[in-house]
Structure formats: C-alpha cells, structure tokens
C-alpha positions in Angstrom: 274.0 -21.7 130.8 276.7 -24.4 130.3 279.6 -23.7 128.0 278.7 -26.6 125.8 275.2 -25.1 125.2 276.7 -21.6 124.5 279.2 -23.1 122.0 276.4 -25.0 120.3 274.4 -21.7 120.0 277.4 -19.8 118.6 278.2 -22.6 116.0 274.6 -23.0 115.0 274.1 -19.3 114.6 277.4 -18.9 112.6 276.4 -21.8 110.3 272.9 -20.3 109.8 274.4 -16.9 108.9 276.8 -18.6 106.5 273.9 -20.5 104.9 271.9 -17.3 104.6 274.8 -15.6 102.9 275.1 -18.5 100.4 271.4 -18.5 99.7 271.5 -14.7 99.2 274.5 -15.1 96.9 272.8 -17.7 94.7 269.5 -15.8 94.8 271.2 -12.6 93.6 273.1 -14.6 90.9 269.9 -16.2 89.6 268.2 -12.9 89.7 270.9 -11.3 87.5 270.7 -14.3 85.1 266.9 -14.0 85.0 267.0 -10.2 84.5 269.5 -10.7 81.6 267.3 -13.3 80.0 264.2 -11.2 80.3 266.1 -8.2 78.9 267.4 -10.2 75.9 264.0 -11.6 75.3 262.4 -8.2 75.2 265.1 -6.8 72.9 264.6 -9.7 70.5 260.8 -9.3 70.5 261.2 -5.6 69.8 263.8 -6.1 67.0 261.8 -8.9 65.5 258.7 -6.7 65.2 260.7 -3.8 63.8 262.5 -6.1 61.4 259.3 -7.7 60.2 257.8 -4.2 59.5 261.0 -3.4 57.5 260.6 -6.7 55.7 257.1 -5.7 54.6 258.4 -2.2 53.5 261.2 -3.7 51.5 259.3 -6.7 50.3 262.2 -9.0 51.3 261.8 -12.8 51.6 263.8 -13.3 54.8 262.2 -15.9 57.1 260.9 -14.2 60.2 262.4 -16.8 62.4 265.9 -15.8 61.2 265.5 -12.1 61.2 267.2 -11.5 64.6 270.5 -12.7 65.8 272.5 -12.0 69.0 276.2 -11.4 68.2 277.3 -11.0 71.9 276.0 -10.0 75.2 274.9 -6.5 74.3 274.8 -6.5 70.4 271.9 -7.6 68.3 271.4 -7.6 64.5 268.5 -7.8 62.1 269.0 -8.8 58.5 267.2 -6.5 56.0 268.9 -7.2 52.6 268.7 -3.5 51.7 270.2 -0.2 52.9 267.9 1.5 55.4 267.7 4.9 56.9 268.8 5.2 60.5 266.0 7.6 61.3 263.4 5.1 60.1 264.9 2.3 62.1 265.1 4.5 65.2 261.5 5.5 64.9 260.4 1.8 64.7 262.7 0.8 67.6 261.5 3.5 69.9 257.9 2.4 69.2 258.6 -1.3 69.7 260.9 -0.9 72.7 258.3 1.2 74.4 255.8 -1.6 74.0 258.3 -3.9 75.6 259.0 -1.4 78.4 262.6 -1.1 77.4 264.1 2.3 78.2 267.8 1.6 78.1 269.9 3.9 75.8 271.2 2.3 72.6 273.1 2.9 69.4 271.9 2.0 65.9 274.4 0.4 63.6 273.8 -0.3 59.9 276.2 -2.8 58.3 277.1 -2.6 54.6 278.5 -6.0 53.6 279.9 -4.6 50.3 282.1 -1.9 51.9 282.5 -3.8 55.2 281.7 -0.6 57.1 279.2 0.5 59.7 277.1 3.6 59.8 275.8 4.3 63.2 274.2 7.0 65.4 272.8 7.4 68.8 269.1 7.0 69.3 267.3 10.2 68.9 270.2 11.9 67.1 270.4 12.8 63.4 274.2 12.8 63.4 275.7 9.8 61.8 279.3 8.6 61.1 280.9 5.7 59.3 283.8 3.5 60.5 285.2 0.2 59.3 283.5 -2.9 60.6 286.7 -4.1 62.4 287.0 -0.8 64.2 283.5 -1.1 65.5 284.4 -3.9 67.8 281.7 -6.4 66.6 282.3 -9.5 64.4 279.3 -9.2 62.0 280.2 -12.2 59.9 277.1 -11.7 57.7 277.0 -11.3 53.9 274.1 -8.9 53.6 272.7 -5.6 54.8 271.9 -5.6 58.4 271.0 -3.1 61.1 272.0 -3.7 64.7 271.3 -2.3 68.1 274.2 -2.0 70.5 273.5 -1.4 74.2 276.2 0.3 76.3 278.0 -2.2 78.4 277.1 -1.8 82.1 278.8 -3.4 85.0 276.7 -6.0 86.7 277.8 -4.6 90.0 276.6 -1.1 89.1 273.4 -2.5 87.6 272.4 -4.4 90.6 274.1 -2.3 93.2 270.8 -1.5 95.0 270.0 -5.2 95.4 273.5 -6.0 96.6 273.5 -3.1 99.1 270.1 -4.1 100.4 271.1 -7.7 100.8 274.4 -6.7 102.4 272.6 -4.4 104.9 270.2 -7.3 105.8 273.0 -9.7 106.3 275.1 -7.2 108.3 272.0 -6.4 110.5 271.6 -10.2 111.2 275.3 -10.6 111.9 275.2 -7.6 114.2 272.1 -8.8 116.1 273.6 -12.3 116.4 276.9 -10.9 117.7 275.0 -8.8 120.2 273.0 -11.8 121.4 276.3 -13.8 121.7 277.9 -11.0 123.7 274.9 -10.8 126.0 274.9 -14.6 126.5 278.6 -14.6 127.4 278.1 -11.6 129.8 275.1 -13.4 131.3 277.1 -16.6 131.7 279.9 -14.6 133.4 277.4 -12.8 135.6 275.9 -16.2 136.6 279.3 -17.5 137.5 280.1 -14.3 139.5 276.8 -14.5 141.3 277.3 -18.2 142.1 280.7 -17.3 143.5 279.1 -14.4 145.5 276.5 -16.8 147.0 279.2 -19.3 147.9 281.3 -16.7 149.5 278.4 -15.1 151.3 277.4 -18.6 152.7 280.9 -19.2 153.8 281.4 -15.7 155.3 278.1 -15.9 157.3 278.5 -19.5 158.5 282.0 -19.0 159.8 281.2 -16.4 162.5 278.0 -18.0 163.4 279.8 -21.3 164.0 282.5 -19.6 166.0 279.9 -17.8 168.2 278.0 -21.0 168.7 281.1 -22.8 169.8 282.2 -20.0 172.1 278.7 -19.8 173.6 278.8 -23.6 174.4 282.1 -23.1 176.2 280.8 -20.2 178.2 277.7 -22.3 179.2 280.0 -24.9 180.8 279.5 -25.0 184.6 283.2 -24.6 185.5 283.8 -21.6 183.2 283.3 -19.2 186.1 286.3 -20.6 187.8 288.4 -19.8 184.8 288.1 -16.0 184.3 290.9 -15.7 181.8 289.3 -18.4 179.6 285.9 -16.7 180.0 287.3 -13.3 179.0 289.0 -14.8 175.9 285.8 -16.5 174.7 283.7 -13.4 175.4 286.2 -11.4 173.3 285.9 -14.0 170.5 282.1 -13.7 170.6 282.3 -9.9 170.5 284.8 -10.1 167.7 282.8 -12.6 165.6 279.7 -10.6 166.3 281.3 -7.5 164.9 282.5 -9.5 161.9 279.0 -10.9 161.4 277.6 -7.3 161.6 280.1 -6.2 159.0 279.2 -9.0 156.6 275.4 -8.2 157.0 276.3 -4.6 156.3 278.0 -5.7 153.1 274.8 -7.5 152.0 272.7 -4.5 152.9 275.1 -2.4 150.8 274.5 -4.6 147.9 270.7 -4.2 148.3 271.2 -0.5 148.6 273.5 -0.5 145.5 270.7 -2.1 143.4 268.3 0.9 144.2 268.2 3.5 141.6 266.3 6.3 143.3 268.0 6.6 146.7 269.1 10.0 148.0 272.0 10.9 150.3 271.5 12.9 153.4 274.2 15.6 153.3 275.3 17.2 156.6 278.3 19.2 157.7 280.8 16.7 159.1 284.3 16.5 160.5 286.1 14.2 158.0 288.9 13.3 160.4 286.5 12.4 163.2 284.5 10.3 160.7 287.6 8.4 159.7 288.5 7.8 163.4 285.0 6.4 164.0 285.5 4.1 161.0 288.8 2.8 162.4 287.4 1.6 165.7 285.9 -1.8 164.5 289.3 -2.7 163.0 291.5 -1.9 166.1 291.2 -5.4 167.6 292.2 -7.0 164.2 295.2 -4.6 163.9 296.2 -5.5 167.4 296.1 -9.2 166.7 298.2 -8.7 163.6 300.4 -6.1 165.3 299.5 -3.7 162.5 300.3 0.0 162.2 297.8 2.7 161.3 298.7 6.4 161.2 296.5 9.3 160.3 297.8 12.7 159.5 295.8 15.9 158.8 293.8 18.6 160.5 290.1 18.7 161.2 288.3 19.6 157.9 284.6 20.2 157.7 282.7 19.0 154.6 279.1 18.4 153.5 278.7 14.6 153.3 276.4 11.7 154.1 278.0 10.4 157.3 276.6 6.9 157.1 277.6 6.1 153.5 280.9 8.0 153.5 281.7 6.1 156.7 281.0 2.9 154.9 283.4 4.0 152.2 286.2 4.5 154.7 285.4 1.1 156.3 285.5 -0.6 153.0 288.9 0.9 152.2 290.3 0.0 155.6 288.9 -3.5 155.4 290.5 -4.0 152.0 293.9 -2.6 153.2 293.9 -5.1 156.1 292.6 -8.1 154.0 295.1 -7.6 151.2 298.2 -7.1 153.4 299.0 -10.8 152.8 301.4 -12.4 155.2 302.8 -9.0 156.1 302.1 -6.9 159.1 299.4 -4.4 158.0 300.7 -0.9 157.5 298.1 1.8 156.8 298.6 5.5 156.3 295.8 8.0 156.0 296.4 11.6 155.0 293.9 14.4 155.0 294.6 17.7 153.2 292.5 20.6 151.9 293.1 22.3 148.5 290.8 25.2 147.7 287.2 24.0 147.9 288.1 20.3 148.1 289.3 17.8 150.7 291.8 15.1 149.6 292.0 11.8 151.5 294.7 9.3 150.8 294.4 5.7 152.0 297.8 4.0 151.5 299.0 0.5 152.5 302.0 -1.7 151.9 300.1 -4.8 151.0 300.2 -7.2 148.1 299.2 -4.5 145.5 297.6 -5.0 142.1 298.7 -5.2 138.5 297.2 -3.1 135.7 294.7 -5.7 134.7 293.3 -6.0 138.2 293.1 -2.2 138.5 290.8 -2.1 135.4 288.2 -4.3 137.2 288.3 -3.4 140.9 285.2 -1.2 140.7 283.1 -3.8 139.0 280.4 -5.3 141.1 281.3 -8.8 142.5 284.8 -8.5 141.2 287.5 -9.8 143.7 291.2 -9.6 143.0 292.5 -13.1 142.5 294.7 -14.5 145.4 294.8 -18.2 144.4 292.1 -19.4 146.8 288.5 -18.3 146.7 288.4 -18.0 150.5 291.9 -16.9 151.0 290.7 -13.3 151.2 287.2 -12.8 152.7 284.6 -10.7 151.0 281.8 -10.5 148.5 283.3 -8.3 145.8 280.9 -5.4 146.3 282.8 -3.1 148.5 284.7 -1.1 145.9 281.8 -1.0 143.6 279.8 0.6 146.4 282.7 3.0 147.2 282.8 4.1 143.6 279.1 4.8 143.4 279.0 6.7 146.7 282.0 8.9 145.6 280.2 9.8 142.4 277.0 10.6 144.4 279.1 13.0 146.5 280.3 14.7 143.3 283.7 13.4 144.2 286.5 11.5 142.5 288.5 8.4 143.3 291.8 7.4 141.8 293.8 4.3 142.5 297.6 3.7 142.1 299.1 0.3 142.9 302.2 -1.7 142.4 302.4 -5.5 142.8 303.9 -6.5 146.1 304.5 -2.8 147.1 301.1 -1.5 148.1 298.1 0.5 147.0 296.9 4.1 147.4 293.3 5.2 147.1 293.1 9.0 146.5 289.6 10.4 147.3 288.6 14.0 146.4 285.4 15.5 147.9 283.9 19.0 147.5 283.6 20.9 150.8 280.1 22.0 149.9 277.5 20.2 147.8 275.8 22.3 145.1 
C-alpha cells in the first residue's frame, strides 16, 4: 500500500469519527431538549387537569387556558383564587401525574398573596411549614392564591448519564477499532517494505555467486588453462568458495522456511559443544584467511543435549555476522566455553562495528538488518538472528547481547546440559 493511500485512509477515518462525534453530540442535545419538552408538557397536562377539578370544587371563574403557568425550568403554578389544603392537592396530583406516567419527586407549594408567604410540603407527607415568598427562591409575581409544584433540580449530566456513557463507549470502541486497523495497516506496509527488501537482497545474494561461478567455469573451459596450473587452481578455489557461499545462502532461505513452521520438533542428542563449534568454523576459514582475521576458541570439551543441526546453524549465523560486521577492520573473533552448574555458557565476541541501543532492540526481529548506509554493503537476508533466537528458546536456553558502537559485540548463550 502506498503512503498516499494510507494517509488518505487515516484522514478519511479521522474525519468520519469526528463527524460521528458531532452527530452524537447534537443527537444527545436534541434528545435532552425533547425529553425536557415532553416532561414539561406532561406536567402542564397533569396540573391543568388537577387545577380544573379544583376550579369546579371552588366554583372559580378562571379561564382554563390560563390556569397553569411555568415560572422557571422546574417550577409550575396553578391559580385557584382560594386557599386549598395541601393534602387535597397532593391527592389530585398523584392521580393526574400517574395518568401522565410522571414519577419524579416533587414539592407542593401554596402561595398566599395577602401574606406573601408560601406553605409547602413534600408529596406524601403531612408535615407542612411556612416561609416568606422571597426565601422560597421563586418569583411568584401573582396577585391571587396559587398552588405550585416544584421539582428538584437535577443535573442534565446525571439525568442522561446512561445515554452519555453508552454513546461514549460506542465512540471509544469505534476509535479503538480504527486505531487498531491503522496500526495493522502501518505494520503491514512496513512488512511489505521489509519483504521487498528481502526479495531484492535474496536476488542479489543468489545472482552474485552464480555469476562468479559461471565466469570462473568459462575460464576453466578455455583450452590453454591446463598450461596455467596456478591460474587453474585460483579459479577452482573461487568456484569452491562461491559454491560454499551459494550453499550458505540457500541454507538461509531454508532457515526462513523452517522458521515459518509452527509444529517442528528438535532432535536432541548428546553432543560435544566445542567440537560442534569447530565444525561450524570450517566454512569460514578461507574468508578469515583472505581477511587475515583472527579466531580464538577457549574452553574444555563439554557435553550437552542439543539438536546438532540447528545449534550448528546458530553458531554459523553468529560467526557469519561477526565477520560481516567487522567493517574495514581485520576480523577478530573470540569464543569462550564454560560450564556453570547444569548449564553451558558460550560467548561469541568480536571487535567489529558494534551496535547502538536502538539497533539492539530490533536485531532479533525477522528481516531486520542493522543499517550500514548501503543495502548491499553487508550481505544477508535479515533472518539469521531471528532464527538464532527461536532455536535458543526451543533449547530452553537464553541469549543476551551486549554491544558498543565501534567497539564490538558479544553474544552470550546459555544452554542446559540436559533437556527436561
């Protein structure tokens, strides 16, 4: 996937989520407004019916259309033109509110315009008290007897908390899913780039020895080559060397195929670790000679239960890396074998270009190759250390890396002497 397409997906998704959030916000706001209108409408209908019944009881001449007034958001009054009993009003209100399916708590307030005071009580309670109108907190501004219903003020946030939480969870779930998809797309894009790099490297790595072998074979096939034994020997050495190199590259590809398998088993056998390391060194002796490199191995013969083939590949990978990443310096490799209790410790140390902390974090990732400035400056597919890490874990072992830029690297391997 191209970066432009990925950016378009991210921007489109982010705008869609933002639009969804805006729609949810206005939907919630409209819902709150509608709920409040419905509540006020039901309250007014209930009060209107209750006030009309009181009008009939007191034979008042108040127009039904002007019986009910809303003083503020949670206060309603009904004009009755005569003093009324709170219990009577409460009985009527409970009946009418029940018909309107209103079950919110409320207080009944009876306003006396002659004393400018309010007698009130809670619904369902026979206790009543009297306070001045100004202390009640409502501006009645009416010159007659009235009764009012005051609903406790409730926070809109508390009232619609359930709706808000549900909407928030839905939006967060969508944001989380979108973030997950974006992360997966970015990782997939990175993986595609890494695989493309791997294919390019593999093509280059396989073509180079094949071309060299082909060229050397043509030289050997020349009629006069038998008269030049030194030249013949040199080209046969080149063929042998490139053939070994080609064999190693094919082995790396096979390691990758092996790495992808999830159900493979190791074949554990008792093996001499030092002898296995010496066998792993043999293919690199010619390269070390050409580069005038130094390789020293210290330690006694230690027997351990391992898979010879795969552990040998582990040693080969570490040796190969130590030589490849020696830079322009003469390769210097030091291998130390020690035994501690029921474990064997193997240290592969070199004095190569080393790695910084950021590179150390990624070296065991599949296809990762430490940057050297040129994609073909250091040969390889980036699967060796990933393979090493997996094989060590399958041996119930451990691998630890220490490195310092321009000073060298040490791979410390720990293996149990016996497998459980």
